[in-house]
Phi, psi and omega in degrees: 000134179274147177251142177292139179278131179237142193317304189256003174203165178238120185293349175279348187275071183282158180284142172229153178213159178284151173259087191280323186193169173278160185255343185277074182243157171287163179301321180297316180289329178295319177297316178300319180293320178301316180298320180292315184290331186301331181296344184259002179290133178247131176240136181202162177294136181267132173271095186297334180298338180275354184271117179246333178224142179229154180239134168262136184233128178213156178228132172252139179238127178221126185055244181248023181243134174247131177238122175263147173226138174234124180243124178266131178237148172286155179226133016263003185283345172064039172271137179286129181237347174199143175224129175229152179223157173207136176234153182203171178291136178279118186249338181257134182290164176284116177228118179307131181091351181237031182299327183295333179282340176274321187255339185304311183300318182287329176296315181294323176296323178293321179301325180298339181273347184293139172267335181253134175264106185291157179281336182206147179238140176244124184254143173280082183170187183272161169246252180288338182283072191211148183306330178243020180053042186213056177286183185304316183293328176289312186297309181289331175301323177295323177293318189270333186055046176227157176302130181223143179229139174265132178229101187252150180275341183228160182277135177249312190207147175103165181250149180201160172264142179300128179289168178298172188278351188263153176305132181097341176295138179206159176222154184283147169264129183245143176275189185291346177256016181063028174268136180290130181234000180172194181213149172262120190239128175273117183259351173215150179301132173057030176241149180307141183282171171248170186243112187249133176211145180294146176255304184202136177059027176217146175257179184295310180301320179295320180299314180296313181300317184289314180298320179297325179290343181261007181237069183287338189224315187258177178292317184272146175301144182305320178299322180288319177302314182294317180293321179297315179298321182286330185278344186305133179265000000 
């Protein structure tokens, strides 16, 4: 069957992902797997000119139900062009540092529903700024093999200096060996910053530049705002 050609995407270009591992692991085994997978994370400068579509990814959990939402936006105009949702029973407990094992399965099921394969994904969670450098954006990035960025509302790991008060001011997040793993970014003047870190196929400067380009008005990047609204239970 032929698909109609549309300027910035092709509806035949559906998402595919690798089946890397099973998800029904104990917390101890999940930590071991994160350490093993981290060795395969790739970081590189992002060519923003090649980005035409972006996805915001968020998960809401209520009682024993998890609902994922993925919202595709055109870039750089940030118009919503597709929204998909999927909900399922929540089977993995909340454990700091193991969010991907709680949210990963429902996110991947939601990805299967997409008609558009985005050029880049932004996750409501951490990327490299994680105790084992294996946050949600890193973990799912390995499955998708696409550029992924973590954009979190709260701090999880690492040390940093408070950035300046103006939009665009940022400071690096450093791990225990003083290696940069992300950035604290002010997206509005005199408003609390967000925590940005690369997930896969993106470096720290590219992550900061891209997230800032997606926050024209509010504190949160538009892809995350849209996904959060769609995911609400």
